[in-house]
All heavy atoms as a GROMACS GRO file, in nm:
protein
  599
    1MET      N    1   6.807   5.754   4.450
    1MET     CA    2   6.916   5.696   4.378
    1MET      C    3   6.989   5.591   4.466
    1MET      O    4   7.093   5.621   4.521
    1MET     CB    5   7.016   5.798   4.335
    1MET     CG    6   6.966   5.900   4.238
    1MET     SD    7   7.106   6.002   4.194
    1MET     CE    8   7.072   6.021   4.022
    2ARG      N    9   6.931   5.483   4.483
    2ARG     CA   10   6.991   5.379   4.563
    2ARG      C   11   7.125   5.336   4.503
    2ARG      O   12   7.136   5.330   4.379
    2ARG     CB   13   6.897   5.264   4.575
    2ARG     CG   14   6.768   5.302   4.638
    2ARG     CD   15   6.757   5.244   4.774
    2ARG     NE   16   6.634   5.289   4.836
    2ARG     CZ   17   6.626   5.350   4.959
    2ARG    NH1   18   6.733   5.376   5.020
    2ARG    NH2   19   6.513   5.386   5.004
    3GLY      N   20   7.224   5.302   4.585
    3GLY     CA   21   7.347   5.251   4.539
    3GLY      C   22   7.444   5.361   4.500
    3GLY      O   23   7.559   5.331   4.470
    4SER      N   24   7.403   5.487   4.504
    4SER     CA   25   7.504   5.593   4.474
    4SER      C   26   7.525   5.680   4.596
    4SER      O   27   7.433   5.689   4.683
    4SER     CB   28   7.452   5.674   4.356
    4SER     OG   29   7.337   5.748   4.394
    5GLY      N   30   7.631   5.744   4.601
    5GLY     CA   31   7.659   5.838   4.716
    5GLY      C   32   7.715   5.763   4.837
    5GLY      O   33   7.749   5.641   4.829
    6PRO      N   34   7.719   5.833   4.950
    6PRO     CA   35   7.772   5.777   5.068
    6PRO      C   36   7.689   5.664   5.130
    6PRO      O   37   7.568   5.654   5.099
    6PRO     CB   38   7.780   5.895   5.167
    6PRO     CG   39   7.673   5.985   5.119
    6PRO     CD   40   7.667   5.970   4.972
    7ASP      N   41   7.747   5.584   5.215
    7ASP     CA   42   7.673   5.484   5.290
    7ASP      C   43   7.576   5.546   5.378
    7ASP      O   44   7.608   5.618   5.472
    7ASP     CB   45   7.773   5.397   5.365
    7ASP     CG   46   7.707   5.293   5.456
    7ASP    OD1   47   7.589   5.259   5.430
    7ASP    OD2   48   7.772   5.254   5.551
    8ARG      N   49   7.444   5.524   5.352
    8ARG     CA   50   7.341   5.592   5.429
    8ARG      C   51   7.338   5.557   5.571
    8ARG      O   52   7.305   5.640   5.657
    8ARG     CB   53   7.207   5.572   5.362
    8ARG     CG   54   7.190   5.666   5.246
    8ARG     CD   55   7.110   5.599   5.133
    8ARG     NE   56   7.086   5.688   5.021
    8ARG     CZ   57   7.169   5.704   4.918
    8ARG    NH1   58   7.286   5.648   4.922
    8ARG    NH2   59   7.139   5.782   4.819
    9THR      N   60   7.378   5.435   5.604
    9THR     CA   61   7.378   5.394   5.745
    9THR      C   62   7.487   5.474   5.816
    9THR      O   63   7.463   5.522   5.931
    9THR     CB   64   7.412   5.239   5.759
    9THR    OG1   65   7.309   5.168   5.691
    9THR    CG2   66   7.417   5.198   5.901
   10ALA      N   67   7.603   5.490   5.760
   10ALA     CA   68   7.707   5.567   5.818
   10ALA      C   69   7.661   5.712   5.833
   10ALA      O   70   7.690   5.776   5.939
   10ALA     CB   71   7.838   5.559   5.737
   11VAL      N   72   7.601   5.769   5.731
   11VAL     CA   73   7.560   5.908   5.740
   11VAL      C   74   7.454   5.920   5.852
   11VAL      O   75   7.459   6.019   5.928
   11VAL     CB   76   7.501   5.955   5.606
   11VAL    CG1   77   7.435   6.090   5.613
   11VAL    CG2   78   7.613   5.956   5.498
   12ARG      N   79   7.362   5.832   5.859
   12ARG     CA   80   7.258   5.834   5.964
   12ARG      C   81   7.326   5.830   6.101
   12ARG      O   82   7.284   5.907   6.194
   12ARG     CB   83   7.163   5.715   5.944
   12ARG     CG   84   7.034   5.729   6.029
   12ARG     CD   85   6.933   5.620   5.992
   12ARG     NE   86   6.856   5.668   5.883
   12ARG     CZ   87   6.861   5.621   5.755
   12ARG    NH1   88   6.945   5.525   5.725
   12ARG    NH2   89   6.789   5.673   5.656
   13GLN      N   90   7.421   5.741   6.121
   13GLN     CA   91   7.493   5.733   6.246
   13GLN      C   92   7.566   5.861   6.282
   13GLN      O   93   7.568   5.904   6.396
   13GLN     CB   94   7.585   5.612   6.246
   13GLN     CG   95   7.514   5.481   6.251
   13GLN     CD   96   7.602   5.362   6.225
   13GLN    OE1   97   7.719   5.376   6.182
   13GLN    NE2   98   7.552   5.242   6.255
   14GLN      N   99   7.636   5.921   6.184
   14GLN     CA  100   7.708   6.044   6.204
   14GLN      C  101   7.617   6.154   6.242
   14GLN      O  102   7.644   6.235   6.334
   14GLN     CB  103   7.789   6.080   6.081
   14GLN     CG  104   7.906   5.983   6.053
   14GLN     CD  105   7.971   6.014   5.921
   14GLN    OE1  106   7.939   6.111   5.850
   14GLN    NE2  107   8.067   5.926   5.882
   15ALA      N  108   7.502   6.161   6.178
   15ALA     CA  109   7.403   6.264   6.206
   15ALA      C  110   7.352   6.249   6.350
   15ALA      O  111   7.347   6.349   6.427
   15ALA     CB  112   7.286   6.257   6.107
   16LYS      N  113   7.322   6.127   6.387
   16LYS     CA  114   7.268   6.101   6.524
   16LYS      C  115   7.373   6.136   6.626
   16LYS      O  116   7.342   6.202   6.727
   16LYS     CB  117   7.234   5.954   6.537
   16LYS     CG  118   7.171   5.921   6.668
   16LYS     CD  119   7.126   5.776   6.677
   16LYS     CE  120   7.063   5.746   6.809
   16LYS     NZ  121   7.018   5.606   6.822
   17ALA      N  122   7.501   6.105   6.601
   17ALA     CA  123   7.610   6.144   6.695
   17ALA      C  124   7.618   6.289   6.712
   17ALA      O  125   7.666   6.343   6.813
   17ALA     CB  126   7.739   6.084   6.645
   18ARG      N  127   7.585   6.363   6.611
   18ARG     CA  128   7.594   6.516   6.617
   18ARG      C  129   7.462   6.578   6.665
   18ARG      O  130   7.447   6.701   6.660
   18ARG     CB  131   7.630   6.571   6.481
   18ARG     CG  132   7.766   6.532   6.435
   18ARG     CD  133   7.801   6.587   6.302
   18ARG     NE  134   7.933   6.544   6.260
   18ARG     CZ  135   7.990   6.573   6.144
   18ARG    NH1  136   7.921   6.646   6.054
   18ARG    NH2  137   8.110   6.532   6.112
   19GLY      N  138   7.361   6.498   6.695
   19GLY     CA  139   7.234   6.547   6.740
   19GLY      C  140   7.150   6.600   6.622
   19GLY      O  141   7.064   6.682   6.642
   20LEU      N  142   7.174   6.544   6.503
   20LEU     CA  143   7.100   6.582   6.386
   20LEU      C  144   7.008   6.473   6.333
   20LEU      O  145   7.033   6.360   6.370
   20LEU     CB  146   7.198   6.623   6.270
   20LEU     CG  147   7.296   6.733   6.305
   20LEU    CD1  148   7.401   6.745   6.190
   20LEU    CD2  149   7.230   6.861   6.325
   21ARG      N  150   6.910   6.507   6.264
   21ARG     CA  151   6.821   6.411   6.205
   21ARG      C  152   6.849   6.394   6.056
   21ARG      O  153   6.869   6.492   5.985
   21ARG     CB  154   6.676   6.456   6.220
   21ARG     CG  155   6.568   6.356   6.166
   21ARG     CD  156   6.429   6.406   6.191
   21ARG     NE  157   6.405   6.535   6.135
   21ARG     CZ  158   6.349   6.558   6.013
   21ARG    NH1  159   6.319   6.458   5.933
   21ARG    NH2  160   6.329   6.681   5.970
   22PHE      N  161   6.869   6.276   6.011
   22PHE     CA  162   6.893   6.240   5.872
   22PHE      C  163   6.764   6.212   5.806
   22PHE      O  164   6.689   6.122   5.848
   22PHE     CB  165   6.991   6.127   5.862
   22PHE     CG  166   7.013   6.078   5.720
   22PHE    CD1  167   7.097   6.146   5.638
   22PHE    CD2  168   6.950   5.963   5.678
   22PHE    CE1  169   7.122   6.100   5.508
   22PHE    CE2  170   6.968   5.916   5.549
   22PHE     CZ  171   7.053   5.987   5.464
   23ALA      N  172   6.733   6.281   5.696
   23ALA     CA  173   6.610   6.250   5.618
   23ALA      C  174   6.652   6.241   5.473
   23ALA      O  175   6.731   6.322   5.422
   23ALA     CB  176   6.511   6.357   5.634
   24GLU      N  177   6.597   6.143   5.406
   24GLU     CA  178   6.634   6.116   5.262
   24GLU      C  179   6.507   6.135   5.180
   24GLU      O  180   6.399   6.090   5.224
   24GLU     CB  181   6.686   5.980   5.246
   24GLU     CG  182   6.735   5.945   5.109
   24GLU     CD  183   6.798   5.810   5.099
   24GLU    OE1  184   6.804   5.735   5.200
   24GLU    OE2  185   6.839   5.772   4.991
   25PHE      N  186   6.517   6.201   5.070
   25PHE     CA  187   6.401   6.213   4.984
   25PHE      C  188   6.456   6.218   4.834
   25PHE      O  189   6.568   6.242   4.815
   25PHE     CB  190   6.320   6.338   5.015
   25PHE     CG  191   6.388   6.461   4.981
   25PHE    CD1  192   6.376   6.530   4.861
   25PHE    CD2  193   6.475   6.530   5.077
   25PHE    CE1  194   6.440   6.648   4.831
   25PHE    CE2  195   6.540   6.644   5.049
   25PHE     CZ  196   6.523   6.704   4.926
   26GLY      N  197   6.361   6.191   4.747
   26GLY     CA  198   6.396   6.197   4.606
   26GLY      C  199   6.274   6.234   4.525
   26GLY      O  200   6.162   6.237   4.576
   27PHE      N  201   6.296   6.261   4.398
   27PHE     CA  202   6.180   6.300   4.314
   27PHE      C  203   6.220   6.274   4.169
   27PHE      O  204   6.343   6.265   4.137
   27PHE     CB  205   6.144   6.444   4.330
   27PHE     CG  206   6.246   6.545   4.284
   27PHE    CD1  207   6.240   6.597   4.154
   27PHE    CD2  208   6.353   6.577   4.361
   27PHE    CE1  209   6.335   6.684   4.109
   27PHE    CE2  210   6.454   6.666   4.318
   27PHE     CZ  211   6.444   6.716   4.190
   28THR      N  212   6.121   6.255   4.086
   28THR     CA  213   6.143   6.243   3.943
   28THR      C  214   6.076   6.364   3.874
   28THR      O  215   5.951   6.375   3.877
   28THR     CB  216   6.083   6.114   3.895
   28THR    OG1  217   6.139   6.009   3.962
   28THR    CG2  218   6.110   6.095   3.742
   29PRO      N  219   6.154   6.461   3.832
   29PRO     CA  220   6.089   6.582   3.767
   29PRO      C  221   6.021   6.547   3.640
   29PRO      O  222   6.063   6.460   3.564
   29PRO     CB  223   6.212   6.669   3.746
   29PRO     CG  224   6.329   6.585   3.730
   29PRO     CD  225   6.299   6.463   3.826
   30SER      N  226   5.913   6.614   3.618
   30SER     CA  227   5.841   6.606   3.493
   30SER      C  228   5.884   6.712   3.396
   30SER      O  229   5.951   6.811   3.438
   30SER     CB  230   5.690   6.617   3.514
   30SER     OG  231   5.658   6.755   3.554
   31GLY      N  232   5.848   6.704   3.273
   31GLY     CA  233   5.879   6.810   3.176
   31GLY      C  234   5.823   6.941   3.220
   31GLY      O  235   5.890   7.049   3.205
   32ALA      N  236   5.702   6.942   3.275
   32ALA     CA  237   5.635   7.065   3.325
   32ALA      C  238   5.719   7.126   3.441
   32ALA      O  239   5.734   7.250   3.450
   32ALA     CB  240   5.493   7.038   3.365
   33ASP      N  241   5.766   7.041   3.528
   33ASP     CA  242   5.851   7.088   3.638
   33ASP      C  243   5.979   7.159   3.591
   33ASP      O  244   6.017   7.263   3.633
   33ASP     CB  245   5.896   6.973   3.733
   33ASP     CG  246   5.774   6.914   3.808
   33ASP    OD1  247   5.675   6.982   3.829
   33ASP    OD2  248   5.791   6.796   3.854
   34LEU      N  249   6.044   7.092   3.493
   34LEU     CA  250   6.168   7.154   3.436
   34LEU      C  251   6.142   7.281   3.365
   34LEU      O  252   6.220   7.370   3.371
   34LEU     CB  253   6.233   7.046   3.350
   34LEU     CG  254   6.285   6.919   3.422
   34LEU    CD1  255   6.338   6.818   3.320
   34LEU    CD2  256   6.387   6.949   3.526
   35GLU      N  257   6.027   7.284   3.295
   35GLU     CA  258   5.992   7.408   3.225
   35GLU      C  259   5.971   7.522   3.325
   35GLU      O  260   6.010   7.636   3.300
   35GLU     CB  261   5.863   7.387   3.141
   35GLU     CG  262   5.835   7.506   3.050
   35GLU     CD  263   5.717   7.483   2.960
   35GLU    OE1  264   5.695   7.363   2.924
   35GLU    OE2  265   5.654   7.581   2.922
   36SER      N  266   5.906   7.495   3.437
   36SER     CA  267   5.880   7.593   3.542
   36SER      C  268   6.011   7.642   3.599
   36SER      O  269   6.032   7.768   3.618
   36SER     CB  270   5.798   7.536   3.654
   36SER     OG  271   5.668   7.504   3.607
   37ILE      N  272   6.105   7.556   3.624
   37ILE     CA  273   6.234   7.591   3.678
   37ILE      C  274   6.311   7.678   3.576
   37ILE      O  275   6.370   7.779   3.607
   37ILE     CB  276   6.316   7.466   3.711
   37ILE    CG1  277   6.252   7.397   3.834
   37ILE    CG2  278   6.464   7.503   3.749
   37ILE    CD1  279   6.306   7.262   3.865
   38THR      N  280   6.302   7.641   3.446
   38THR     CA  281   6.366   7.718   3.338
   38THR      C  282   6.314   7.860   3.336
   38THR      O  283   6.390   7.954   3.324
   38THR     CB  284   6.345   7.653   3.204
   38THR    OG1  285   6.404   7.518   3.206
   38THR    CG2  286   6.405   7.733   3.088
   39ASN      N  287   6.182   7.876   3.350
   39ASN     CA  288   6.119   8.005   3.350
   39ASN      C  289   6.168   8.085   3.468
   39ASN      O  290   6.197   8.207   3.458
   39ASN     CB  291   5.969   7.997   3.356
   39ASN     CG  292   5.915   7.943   3.223
   39ASN    OD1  293   5.974   7.961   3.117
   39ASN    ND2  294   5.798   7.885   3.230
   40LEU      N  295   6.188   8.026   3.586
   40LEU     CA  296   6.234   8.096   3.704
   40LEU      C  297   6.381   8.149   3.677
   40LEU      O  298   6.417   8.262   3.715
   40LEU     CB  299   6.231   8.008   3.827
   40LEU     CG  300   6.094   7.973   3.879
   40LEU    CD1  301   6.103   7.869   3.987
   40LEU    CD2  302   6.025   8.104   3.938
   41VAL      N  303   6.458   8.060   3.621
   41VAL     CA  304   6.600   8.095   3.594
   41VAL      C  305   6.605   8.211   3.490
   41VAL      O  306   6.678   8.309   3.512
   41VAL     CB  307   6.677   7.969   3.539
   41VAL    CG1  308   6.816   8.018   3.489
   41VAL    CG2  309   6.695   7.872   3.653
   42GLU      N  310   6.529   8.204   3.386
   42GLU     CA  311   6.531   8.303   3.277
   42GLU      C  312   6.478   8.436   3.333
   42GLU      O  313   6.529   8.541   3.283
   42GLU     CB  314   6.442   8.260   3.160
   42GLU     CG  315   6.509   8.148   3.082
   42GLU     CD  316   6.422   8.092   2.966
   42GLU    OE1  317   6.298   8.121   2.967
   42GLU    OE2  318   6.475   8.014   2.887
   43ARG      N  319   6.390   8.438   3.428
   43ARG     CA  320   6.339   8.567   3.489
   43ARG      C  321   6.437   8.620   3.596
   43ARG      O  322   6.414   8.730   3.644
   43ARG     CB  323   6.200   8.542   3.553
   43ARG     CG  324   6.093   8.527   3.456
   43ARG     CD  325   5.952   8.537   3.519
   43ARG     NE  326   5.944   8.486   3.654
   43ARG     CZ  327   5.874   8.376   3.690
   43ARG    NH1  328   5.807   8.312   3.598
   43ARG    NH2  329   5.873   8.337   3.812
   44GLY      N  330   6.534   8.542   3.633
   44GLY     CA  331   6.625   8.586   3.735
   44GLY      C  332   6.569   8.564   3.875
   44GLY      O  333   6.627   8.609   3.972
   45SER      N  334   6.460   8.485   3.889
   45SER     CA  335   6.400   8.455   4.017
   45SER      C  336   6.465   8.340   4.091
   45SER      O  337   6.442   8.326   4.208
   45SER     CB  338   6.251   8.425   4.000
   45SER     OG  339   6.183   8.535   3.941
   46LEU      N  340   6.542   8.266   4.025
   46LEU     CA  341   6.607   8.148   4.085
   46LEU      C  342   6.758   8.163   4.057
   46LEU      O  343   6.799   8.172   3.940
   46LEU     CB  344   6.554   8.019   4.025
   46LEU     CG  345   6.615   7.891   4.077
   46LEU    CD1  346   6.590   7.873   4.225
   46LEU    CD2  347   6.566   7.772   3.994
   47ARG      N  348   6.838   8.155   4.159
   47ARG     CA  349   6.984   8.169   4.145
   47ARG      C  350   7.048   8.060   4.223
   47ARG      O  351   6.998   8.017   4.324
   47ARG     CB  352   7.030   8.305   4.194
   47ARG     CG  353   6.971   8.421   4.119
   47ARG     CD  354   7.046   8.547   4.137
   47ARG     NE  355   6.989   8.654   4.060
   47ARG     CZ  356   6.952   8.769   4.101
   47ARG    NH1  357   6.969   8.796   4.229
   47ARG    NH2  358   6.901   8.859   4.021
   48VAL      N  359   7.161   8.018   4.172
   48VAL     CA  360   7.234   7.911   4.238
   48VAL      C  361   7.363   7.976   4.298
   48VAL      O  362   7.431   8.051   4.231
   48VAL     CB  363   7.274   7.803   4.138
   48VAL    CG1  364   7.356   7.696   4.204
   48VAL    CG2  365   7.147   7.742   4.079
   49ALA      N  366   7.390   7.946   4.423
   49ALA     CA  367   7.513   7.994   4.486
   49ALA      C  368   7.629   7.909   4.440
   49ALA      O  369   7.630   7.786   4.453
   49ALA     CB  370   7.495   7.984   4.640
   50VAL      N  371   7.725   7.979   4.375
   50VAL     CA  372   7.844   7.905   4.326
   50VAL      C  373   7.960   7.952   4.408
   50VAL      O  374   7.998   8.070   4.422
   50VAL     CB  375   7.870   7.940   4.180
   50VAL    CG1  376   8.001   7.878   4.130
   50VAL    CG2  377   7.756   7.897   4.089
   51ASP      N  378   8.027   7.857   4.477
   51ASP     CA  379   8.135   7.885   4.567
   51ASP      C  380   8.269   7.882   4.495
   51ASP      O  381   8.352   7.964   4.517
   51ASP     CB  382   8.142   7.782   4.682
   51ASP     CG  383   8.227   7.817   4.795
   51ASP    OD1  384   8.352   7.808   4.781
   51ASP    OD2  385   8.175   7.868   4.898
   52HIS      N  386   8.287   7.786   4.406
   52HIS     CA  387   8.413   7.768   4.328
   52HIS      C  388   8.384   7.733   4.190
   52HIS      O  389   8.294   7.653   4.160
   52HIS     CB  390   8.501   7.658   4.389
   52HIS     CG  391   8.568   7.700   4.520
   52HIS    ND1  392   8.502   7.693   4.638
   52HIS    CD2  393   8.692   7.742   4.546
   52HIS    CE1  394   8.585   7.732   4.736
   52HIS    NE2  395   8.700   7.759   4.684
   53VAL      N  396   8.458   7.780   4.098
   53VAL     CA  397   8.461   7.736   3.955
   53VAL      C  398   8.605   7.691   3.921
   53VAL      O  399   8.692   7.771   3.936
   53VAL     CB  400   8.417   7.852   3.858
   53VAL    CG1  401   8.424   7.803   3.714
   53VAL    CG2  402   8.278   7.904   3.891
   54LEU      N  403   8.617   7.569   3.886
   54LEU     CA  404   8.747   7.509   3.865
   54LEU      C  405   8.752   7.436   3.728
   54LEU      O  406   8.649   7.386   3.682
   54LEU     CB  407   8.786   7.406   3.973
   54LEU     CG  408   8.783   7.459   4.117
   54LEU    CD1  409   8.791   7.341   4.216
   54LEU    CD2  410   8.903   7.555   4.134
   55PRO      N  411   8.865   7.435   3.664
   55PRO     CA  412   8.875   7.356   3.536
   55PRO      C  413   8.867   7.208   3.573
   55PRO      O  414   8.900   7.164   3.681
   55PRO     CB  415   9.015   7.392   3.482
   55PRO     CG  416   9.093   7.443   3.602
   55PRO     CD  417   8.993   7.499   3.696
   56LEU      N  418   8.818   7.127   3.476
   56LEU     CA  419   8.802   6.984   3.495
   56LEU      C  420   8.929   6.918   3.544
   56LEU      O  421   8.923   6.825   3.621
   56LEU     CB  422   8.755   6.919   3.367
   56LEU     CG  423   8.718   6.773   3.370
   56LEU    CD1  424   8.608   6.748   3.475
   56LEU    CD2  425   8.670   6.725   3.236
   57GLU      N  426   9.039   6.970   3.501
   57GLU     CA  427   9.169   6.910   3.545
   57GLU      C  428   9.192   6.920   3.696
   57GLU      O  429   9.273   6.846   3.752
   57GLU     CB  430   9.285   6.986   3.475
   57GLU     CG  431   9.295   6.966   3.328
   57GLU     CD  432   9.197   7.067   3.254
   57GLU    OE1  433   9.164   7.174   3.305
   57GLU    OE2  434   9.159   7.028   3.142
   58GLU      N  435   9.112   7.003   3.767
   58GLU     CA  436   9.126   7.024   3.908
   58GLU      C  437   9.006   6.952   3.980
   58GLU      O  438   8.971   6.991   4.090
   58GLU     CB  439   9.131   7.171   3.944
   58GLU     CG  440   9.257   7.236   3.896
   58GLU     CD  441   9.275   7.381   3.944
   58GLU    OE1  442   9.230   7.411   4.057
   58GLU    OE2  443   9.330   7.460   3.867
   59ALA      N  444   8.958   6.844   3.919
   59ALA     CA  445   8.842   6.777   3.983
   59ALA      C  446   8.884   6.718   4.116
   59ALA      O  447   8.799   6.716   4.209
   59ALA     CB  448   8.798   6.662   3.890
   60ALA      N  449   9.007   6.674   4.131
   60ALA     CA  450   9.052   6.620   4.263
   60ALA      C  451   9.044   6.729   4.367
   60ALA      O  452   9.006   6.707   4.484
   60ALA     CB  453   9.191   6.569   4.252
   61LYS      N  454   9.085   6.855   4.332
   61LYS     CA  455   9.076   6.969   4.425
   61LYS      C  456   8.932   6.997   4.461
   61LYS      O  457   8.899   7.022   4.572
   61LYS     CB  458   9.145   7.088   4.363
   61LYS     CG  459   9.136   7.210   4.458
   61LYS     CD  460   9.204   7.328   4.400
   61LYS     CE  461   9.190   7.450   4.497
   61LYS     NZ  462   9.251   7.570   4.441
   62ALA      N  463   8.842   6.990   4.360
   62ALA     CA  464   8.697   7.013   4.385
   62ALA      C  465   8.647   6.908   4.483
   62ALA      O  466   8.570   6.943   4.578
   62ALA     CB  467   8.625   7.004   4.257
   63HIS      N  468   8.684   6.784   4.469
   63HIS     CA  469   8.644   6.677   4.562
   63HIS      C  470   8.697   6.705   4.703
   63HIS      O  471   8.625   6.698   4.801
   63HIS     CB  472   8.691   6.543   4.512
   63HIS     CG  473   8.645   6.431   4.591
   63HIS    ND1  474   8.516   6.402   4.609
   63HIS    CD2  475   8.710   6.330   4.645
   63HIS    CE1  476   8.496   6.296   4.685
   63HIS    NE2  477   8.617   6.247   4.711
   64GLU      N  478   8.822   6.748   4.712
   64GLU     CA  479   8.882   6.782   4.846
   64GLU      C  480   8.801   6.897   4.909
   64GLU      O  481   8.773   6.892   5.027
   64GLU     CB  482   9.027   6.817   4.827
   64GLU     CG  483   9.114   6.707   4.795
   64GLU     CD  484   9.255   6.744   4.753
   64GLU    OE1  485   9.292   6.865   4.767
   64GLU    OE2  486   9.330   6.660   4.712
   65LEU      N  487   8.771   6.997   4.830
   65LEU     CA  488   8.691   7.113   4.882
   65LEU      C  489   8.558   7.065   4.931
   65LEU      O  490   8.516   7.109   5.043
   65LEU     CB  491   8.672   7.215   4.774
   65LEU     CG  492   8.793   7.303   4.740
   65LEU    CD1  493   8.761   7.383   4.612
   65LEU    CD2  494   8.819   7.402   4.855
   66SER      N  495   8.490   6.976   4.858
   66SER     CA  496   8.355   6.933   4.899
   66SER      C  497   8.363   6.855   5.031
   66SER      O  498   8.272   6.854   5.108
   66SER     CB  499   8.290   6.847   4.793
   66SER     OG  500   8.354   6.721   4.774
   67GLU      N  501   8.474   6.788   5.059
   67GLU     CA  502   8.489   6.709   5.181
   67GLU      C  503   8.519   6.797   5.304
   67GLU      O  504   8.505   6.748   5.416
   67GLU     CB  505   8.600   6.608   5.164
   67GLU     CG  506   8.565   6.496   5.068
   67GLU     CD  507   8.674   6.394   5.053
   67GLU    OE1  508   8.791   6.423   5.072
   67GLU    OE2  509   8.639   6.275   5.024
   68THR      N  510   8.548   6.924   5.284
   68THR     CA  511   8.579   7.009   5.402
   68THR      C  512   8.458   7.054   5.472
   68THR      O  513   8.464   7.102   5.587
   68THR     CB  514   8.658   7.139   5.359
   68THR    OG1  515   8.568   7.220   5.277
   68THR    CG2  516   8.782   7.103   5.283
   69ASN      N  517   8.335   7.043   5.406
   69ASN     CA  518   8.210   7.092   5.460
   69ASN      C  519   8.214   7.238   5.491
   69ASN      O  520   8.142   7.294   5.576
   69ASN     CB  521   8.173   7.018   5.591
   69ASN     CG  522   8.143   6.871   5.568
   69ASN    OD1  523   8.088   6.838   5.464
   69ASN    ND2  524   8.179   6.782   5.659
   70ARG      N  525   8.296   7.313   5.417
   70ARG     CA  526   8.308   7.462   5.430
   70ARG      C  527   8.262   7.531   5.307
   70ARG      O  528   8.274   7.649   5.294
   70ARG     CB  529   8.450   7.500   5.471
   70ARG     CG  530   8.493   7.445   5.604
   70ARG     CD  531   8.629   7.492   5.638
   70ARG     NE  532   8.682   7.426   5.758
   70ARG     CZ  533   8.661   7.466   5.880
   70ARG    NH1  534   8.593   7.573   5.905
   70ARG    NH2  535   8.712   7.400   5.981
   71VAL      N  536   8.213   7.456   5.207
   71VAL     CA  537   8.171   7.512   5.085
   71VAL      C  538   8.025   7.565   5.103
   71VAL      O  539   7.945   7.490   5.153
   71VAL     CB  540   8.177   7.410   4.969
   71VAL    CG1  541   8.119   7.464   4.839
   71VAL    CG2  542   8.322   7.360   4.948
   72THR      N  543   8.004   7.690   5.066
   72THR     CA  544   7.869   7.751   5.087
   72THR      C  545   7.786   7.757   4.958
   72THR      O  546   7.675   7.819   4.961
   72THR     CB  547   7.885   7.887   5.151
   72THR    OG1  548   7.962   7.971   5.060
   72THR    CG2  549   7.949   7.884   5.284
   73GLY      N  550   7.833   7.698   4.853
   73GLY     CA  551   7.758   7.689   4.730
   73GLY      C  552   7.804   7.572   4.648
   73GLY      O  553   7.868   7.485   4.695
   74LYS      N  554   7.768   7.576   4.521
   74LYS     CA  555   7.807   7.466   4.434
   74LYS      C  556   7.952   7.481   4.388
   74LYS      O  557   8.007   7.593   4.384
   74LYS     CB  558   7.717   7.465   4.310
   74LYS     CG  559   7.574   7.440   4.342
   74LYS     CD  560   7.549   7.308   4.400
   74LYS     CE  561   7.402   7.281   4.425
   74LYS     NZ  562   7.382   7.154   4.493
   75ILE      N  563   8.008   7.366   4.354
   75ILE     CA  564   8.146   7.365   4.294
   75ILE      C  565   8.120   7.330   4.145
   75ILE      O  566   8.069   7.223   4.117
   75ILE     CB  567   8.236   7.263   4.362
   75ILE    CG1  568   8.255   7.299   4.510
   75ILE    CG2  569   8.375   7.260   4.288
   75ILE    CD1  570   8.329   7.195   4.592
   76VAL      N  571   8.165   7.416   4.058
   76VAL     CA  572   8.138   7.397   3.914
   76VAL      C  573   8.270   7.363   3.848
   76VAL      O  574   8.372   7.425   3.869
   76VAL     CB  575   8.080   7.526   3.856
   76VAL    CG1  576   8.066   7.507   3.703
   76VAL    CG2  577   7.954   7.568   3.921
   77LEU      N  578   8.266   7.251   3.768
   77LEU     CA  579   8.380   7.214   3.688
   77LEU      C  580   8.355   7.252   3.543
   77LEU      O  581   8.250   7.229   3.492
   77LEU     CB  582   8.404   7.063   3.697
   77LEU     CG  583   8.444   7.012   3.833
   77LEU    CD1  584   8.449   6.859   3.831
   77LEU    CD2  585   8.576   7.068   3.882
   78THR      N  586   8.456   7.325   3.485
   78THR     CA  587   8.445   7.367   3.342
   78THR      C  588   8.536   7.287   3.257
   78THR      O  589   8.640   7.241   3.302
   78THR     CB  590   8.482   7.515   3.332
   78THR    OG1  591   8.610   7.538   3.382
   78THR    CG2  592   8.382   7.600   3.417
   79PRO      N  593   8.504   7.275   3.127
   79PRO     CA  594   8.590   7.199   3.036
   79PRO      C  595   8.723   7.263   3.020
   79PRO      O  596   8.745   7.376   3.039
   79PRO     CB  597   8.513   7.198   2.903
   79PRO     CG  598   8.387   7.270   2.923
   79PRO     CD  599   8.388   7.321   3.065
   0.00000   0.00000   0.00000
């Protein structure tokens, strides 16, 4: 997804400064891939770690939480 997300040059530099390696990858899922993932979820074999569930009105708070680098799962916004 070029053009979205943080500046990759800055991220790469920050990673290098911390002694980390920055690697970028992407994929385009197929219908078969998505069906396989659905089957895993339905069987309970695949679970997502959810750290916070917040109402959409608290999107700014969710963004602040994500910037702390202390979130250990996904942040979910509900309607």
